[in-house]
C-alpha positions in Angstrom: -17.4 -51.8 -2.6 -17.2 -52.6 -6.2 -14.3 -54.8 -7.9 -13.0 -51.7 -9.7 -12.4 -49.9 -6.2 -11.1 -53.1 -4.7 -8.3 -53.5 -7.5 -7.1 -49.9 -6.3 -6.4 -50.7 -2.7 -3.6 -52.7 -1.0 -2.9 -53.7 2.6 0.6 -52.4 2.2 3.1 -51.1 -0.5 5.1 -54.1 -0.3 9.0 -54.5 -0.2 11.4 -52.9 -2.8 12.3 -56.6 -4.0 8.5 -57.4 -4.3 8.0 -54.6 -6.5 11.0 -55.3 -8.6 9.5 -58.7 -9.2 6.2 -57.4 -10.2 7.8 -54.9 -12.8 9.9 -58.1 -14.2 6.7 -60.1 -14.5 4.9 -57.2 -16.0 7.5 -56.5 -18.8 9.3 -60.1 -19.1 12.3 -58.2 -18.8 15.2 -58.3 -16.1 17.8 -55.9 -17.3 17.8 -52.9 -15.2 21.2 -51.4 -16.6 23.8 -50.2 -14.3 21.1 -49.9 -11.3 21.5 -46.3 -10.3 17.9 -46.3 -9.5 18.1 -48.9 -6.7 19.5 -46.9 -3.7 16.9 -44.2 -4.1 13.8 -46.4 -4.5 14.8 -48.8 -1.6 14.9 -45.6 0.7 11.4 -44.5 -0.8 9.8 -47.8 -0.2 11.1 -48.1 3.2 9.7 -44.3 3.8 6.4 -45.3 2.1 5.9 -48.2 4.4 6.3 -46.2 7.6 4.1 -44.6 10.1 5.1 -41.2 8.9 3.7 -42.0 5.4 0.2 -43.0 7.0 -0.7 -44.6 3.6 -4.3 -45.6 3.5 -5.1 -48.9 1.4 -5.8 -46.5 -1.5 -2.5 -44.8 -0.9 -0.7 -48.1 -0.8 -1.8 -49.1 -4.3 -1.0 -45.7 -5.8 2.3 -45.3 -4.3 3.3 -49.0 -5.3 2.2 -48.1 -8.7 4.3 -45.2 -9.0 7.4 -47.0 -7.9 6.7 -50.0 -10.1 6.2 -47.6 -13.1 9.5 -46.1 -12.5 10.9 -49.8 -12.7 9.1 -50.7 -15.8 10.4 -47.6 -17.2 13.7 -48.6 -16.7 13.3 -51.9 -18.1 11.7 -50.7 -21.3 14.2 -48.0 -21.7 17.2 -50.5 -21.4 15.5 -52.7 -24.0 15.1 -49.8 -26.4 18.7 -48.6 -25.8 19.8 -52.1 -26.6 17.3 -52.3 -29.8 18.5 -48.7 -31.0 22.4 -48.3 -30.4 22.4 -45.5 -33.0 20.4 -43.3 -30.4 23.8 -42.6 -28.8 24.7 -40.5 -32.0 21.6 -38.4 -32.3 22.7 -34.7 -31.5 20.9 -32.6 -29.0 21.4 -28.8 -29.6 20.5 -25.8 -27.4 17.5 -27.6 -25.7 15.1 -25.2 -24.0 14.2 -26.0 -20.5 11.2 -24.1 -18.8 11.7 -24.0 -14.9 10.4 -22.0 -11.9 8.4 -22.6 -9.0 5.2 -24.6 -9.5 2.2 -22.7 -10.7 4.1 -20.0 -12.3 3.1 -20.6 -15.8 5.6 -23.4 -16.7 3.0 -25.7 -18.4 1.5 -22.9 -20.3 4.8 -21.5 -21.6 6.0 -25.2 -22.2 3.0 -25.9 -24.5 3.2 -22.6 -26.3 6.9 -23.2 -27.2 6.3 -26.9 -28.0 3.6 -25.7 -30.6 6.3 -24.6 -33.1 6.4 -27.2 -36.0 10.3 -27.4 -35.3 10.1 -28.1 -31.7 9.7 -31.4 -29.9 8.6 -32.4 -26.4 8.1 -35.6 -24.2 4.6 -36.6 -24.8 3.0 -38.0 -21.7 2.9 -41.8 -22.9 6.8 -41.5 -23.9 7.8 -40.1 -20.4 6.4 -43.3 -19.1 7.8 -45.8 -21.5 10.6 -44.1 -23.8 11.0 -45.4 -27.2 11.7 -43.8 -30.6 8.8 -41.7 -31.3 6.5 -43.3 -33.8 4.6 -41.4 -36.3 1.6 -39.5 -34.9 -0.9 -41.4 -37.1 0.1 -44.8 -35.6 -0.2 -44.0 -31.8 -3.9 -45.2 -31.7 -2.8 -48.6 -32.7 0.0 -48.9 -29.9 -1.4 -50.8 -26.8 0.6 -48.8 -24.4 -0.6 -45.6 -25.8 -4.3 -46.8 -25.8 -4.3 -48.2 -22.3 -3.0 -44.8 -20.8 -5.6 -42.9 -22.7 -8.1 -45.0 -21.5 -7.0 -44.3 -18.0 -6.8 -40.5 -18.6 -10.2 -40.5 -19.7 -11.5 -42.4 -16.7 -9.6 -39.9 -14.5 -11.2 -37.1 -16.1 -14.7 -38.6 -15.3 -13.5 -39.6 -11.7 -11.6 -36.3 -10.8 -13.1 -33.3 -13.0 -11.6 -30.9 -10.3 -8.0 -32.1 -11.0 -8.3 -31.6 -14.7 -9.1 -27.9 -14.2 -5.9 -27.8 -12.2 -3.6 -29.6 -14.6 -5.1 -31.0 -17.7 -3.3 -34.3 -19.0 -3.9 -37.1 -21.4 -1.5 -39.4 -23.1 -0.7 -36.7 -26.1 0.0 -33.7 -24.0 3.6 -32.9 -23.7 4.6 -33.2 -19.9 7.3 -32.7 -17.3 10.5 -34.9 -17.7 10.6 -35.9 -14.1 9.6 -39.5 -15.0 12.8 -39.6 -17.0 14.8 -38.4 -13.9 13.2 -41.1 -11.7 15.0 -43.8 -13.9 17.9 -43.2 -11.4 15.6 -43.0 -8.3 15.9 -39.0 -8.2 12.6 -37.0 -8.3 11.1 -34.3 -6.2 7.7 -35.7 -7.5 7.8 -38.4 -4.6 8.1 -35.4 -2.1 4.9 -33.9 -3.5 2.9 -37.0 -3.1 3.6 -38.3 0.4 5.5 -37.5 3.6 8.8 -39.1 3.1 11.4 -37.5 5.2 14.1 -40.1 4.9 14.0 -40.0 1.1 13.8 -36.1 1.3 17.1 -36.3 3.3 18.7 -39.0 1.1 17.9 -36.8 -2.2 19.3 -33.6 -0.8 22.9 -35.5 -0.5 22.8 -36.6 -4.0 24.7 -35.7 -7.2 22.1 -35.5 -10.0 24.8 -35.8 -12.8 23.9 -39.4 -13.6 20.2 -38.7 -13.5 20.6 -35.9 -16.3 23.0 -38.0 -18.2 20.3 -40.8 -18.5 17.8 -38.1 -19.1 19.9 -37.0 -22.3 20.2 -40.5 -23.3 16.3 -41.0 -23.1 16.1 -37.6 -25.3 18.3 -39.1 -28.0 16.2 -42.3 -27.8 12.8 -40.7 -28.1 14.0 -38.1 -30.7 15.7 -40.7 -32.9 13.3 -40.2 -35.6 13.3 -36.3 -35.2 16.8 -35.2 -34.8 16.4 -31.8 -36.7 13.8 -30.6 -34.0 14.7 -28.6 -31.1 13.8 -29.9 -27.5 11.5 -28.1 -25.3 11.4 -29.5 -21.8 9.8 -28.4 -18.6 10.0 -29.4 -15.1 10.1 -27.2 -11.8 12.4 -29.5 -10.3 15.2 -28.4 -12.6 15.7 -25.6 -10.2 17.0 -28.4 -7.6 19.9 -29.6 -10.1 21.1 -26.7 -12.2 24.6 -27.8 -12.0 24.1 -31.3 -13.3 21.3 -30.0 -16.0 24.3 -27.7 -17.2 27.0 -30.5 -17.1 24.5 -32.6 -19.5 23.5 -29.9 -21.6 26.1 -27.3 -21.7 24.4 -25.3 -24.3 21.0 -25.5 -22.6 18.7 -22.5 -22.9 16.8 -21.9 -19.6 13.6 -20.0 -19.3 12.7 -19.1 -15.6 9.1 -18.2 -14.8 8.3 -15.9 -11.8 5.2 -15.2 -9.8 4.5 -14.3 -6.2 5.8 -17.4 -4.2 2.7 -16.9 -1.8 0.4 -17.6 -4.6 2.7 -20.6 -5.9 3.1 -22.3 -2.7 -0.6 -22.1 -2.0 -1.3 -23.6 -5.4 1.1 -26.2 -5.0 -0.2 -27.4 -1.9 -3.6 -27.6 -3.4 -2.3 -29.6 -6.5 -0.6 -32.1 -4.0 -3.8 -32.3 -1.9 -5.9 -33.0 -4.8 -3.5 -35.6 -6.5 -3.2 -37.5 -3.1 -6.7 -37.1 -1.7 -7.4 -40.2 0.4 -4.0 -41.5 0.1 -2.8 -40.7 3.6 -3.7 -39.8 7.1 -0.4 -37.8 7.6 0.1 -36.0 4.1 -2.7 -33.6 4.8 -3.0 -30.0 5.9 0.0 -28.5 7.6 2.2 -31.4 6.7 1.6 -30.6 3.0 2.2 -27.0 3.6 5.6 -27.6 5.6 6.9 -30.2 3.1 6.1 -28.2 0.0 7.4 -25.0 1.6 10.6 -26.7 2.3 11.0 -28.5 -1.0 10.3 -25.5 -3.1 12.1 -23.0 -1.2 15.4 -25.1 -1.3 14.9 -25.5 -4.9 14.4 -21.6 -5.4 17.7 -20.8 -3.5 19.6 -23.6 -5.1 18.7 -22.2 -8.7 19.7 -18.7 -8.0 22.8 -19.7 -6.1 24.0 -21.8 -9.2 22.5 -19.6 -12.1 25.4 -17.0 -11.6 27.7 -19.7 -12.7 26.6 -19.7 -16.2 26.3 -17.2 -19.0 23.6 -14.9 -18.8 22.7 -15.1 -22.4 21.5 -18.7 -21.8 18.9 -17.6 -19.6 15.6 -15.6 -20.0 13.2 -14.4 -17.2 9.3 -14.5 -17.8 6.8 -13.1 -15.3 3.4 -14.8 -14.9 1.7 -11.6 -15.3 3.1 -10.8 -18.7 2.5 -14.4 -19.8 -1.3 -14.1 -18.9 -1.5 -10.8 -20.5 0.4 -11.4 -23.8 1.2 -15.3 -24.4 2.0 -14.7 -27.9 4.3 -11.6 -27.2 5.9 -13.5 -24.3 6.9 -16.4 -26.4 8.2 -14.4 -29.2 10.3 -12.4 -26.7 11.9 -15.9 -25.7 12.5 -16.5 -29.2 14.4 -13.1 -29.8 16.1 -13.6 -26.5 17.7 -16.8 -27.7 18.0 -15.8 -31.4 15.6 -18.5 -32.4 13.7 -18.4 -35.8 10.3 -17.0 -35.3 8.9 -18.5 -38.7 5.1 -17.7 -39.9 4.4 -21.3 -39.3 5.5 -21.0 -35.5 3.4 -18.0 -35.1 0.3 -19.7 -36.3 0.6 -22.9 -34.5 1.5 -21.0 -31.1 -1.5 -18.9 -31.7 -3.8 -21.9 -32.3 -2.4 -23.4 -29.0 -3.2 -20.4 -27.1 -6.7 -20.1 -28.1 -7.3 -23.7 -27.2 -5.6 -23.3 -23.7 -7.9 -20.2 -23.0 -11.3 -21.8 -24.1 -10.8 -25.7 -24.6 -10.6 -28.7 -22.5 -7.3 -27.4 -21.2 -8.7 -24.2 -19.9 -7.6 -23.6 -16.2 -10.0 -23.7 -13.2 -8.5 -23.8 -9.8 -9.1 -22.3 -6.2 -6.9 -22.5 -3.1 -6.1 -21.0 0.2 -2.9 -20.9 2.0 -4.4 -21.4 5.4 -5.7 -24.6 4.5 -2.1 -25.9 4.7 -1.3 -24.2 7.9 1.0 -21.5 6.3 1.0 -17.8 6.8 1.9 -15.2 3.9 4.7 -14.0 6.4 6.2 -17.8 6.9 6.3 -18.2 2.9 7.9 -14.7 2.3 10.5 -15.5 4.9 11.3 -18.7 3.2 11.9 -17.1 0.0 13.7 -14.0 1.1 17.1 -13.6 -0.6 
């Protein structure tokens, strides 16, 4: 076994306090703020260390890295909050949130909406380590950016199949769950491991503090671009619409639709590909059961909450329409929300659409529901309203 592989394996995840100490050593910082993250991450680490999680040495390394990354994000963010107290005054007006079941076109639509020169989103490296967004021409001189870009390049070589499912590098705009996990609350953990106690804990939580900190992070990252509209995306926003609307009362929500049978099969495949070799239990039927439960709960929670808010703050987009006419659908979102459809926006969005269809981010993905022990009838019953 090569040294490279050896460094990516561990005999255990370690204790929560041990991972905290590692995050402190890595950053040289110890200010975790008000500590909202601690309860959830303690439950999570205990769960990851249990027989139910069934982690392999490779899985131990990966999951420990995920928890440590969340803690490092808290530390670095707290330092940035202190260094830039003026972030508290940065306005955020009518931000756009793209949400819907996984694999419903949220990524494609997010990237199209973000292409507008007057839009801003969360680039991958800034979701991990928030700071006021530097000028684009300086990114290659930033050691954090360079380290992340090198890691993604290695991942492209090691896992070309994954890149066809969900292309990422340090520059791409990404989901904002990495901000939410700064309070220990994220559906992402449930898509990466069998963590029943954490799942139970999360279902009982009020996410308002998570979205309050989410907003603070956007104020920080957007400090240098206050005139640009935020465009964000995360399927897990379905789970906590009330908390989102509390933090962002004027939010504009784009909800994407697709046959849930296809969504769940594709979501299971993404979870399986992401965690291949990580666990002896988070495989097959367990992936199927946990992902069906997670996303059907989020689906019903969203539809139950949506009626409490003005209908003109929501627009619906079907996956089939988005695939057939991405430019038309994007313009339809602008019209529904009375946003300026400028020539510059149209040109930039057309360019992103061409790249998405034929470039490095072109999608390529195959999956079968039965690989995860699920039937079509089972999935349709879970989403029946």
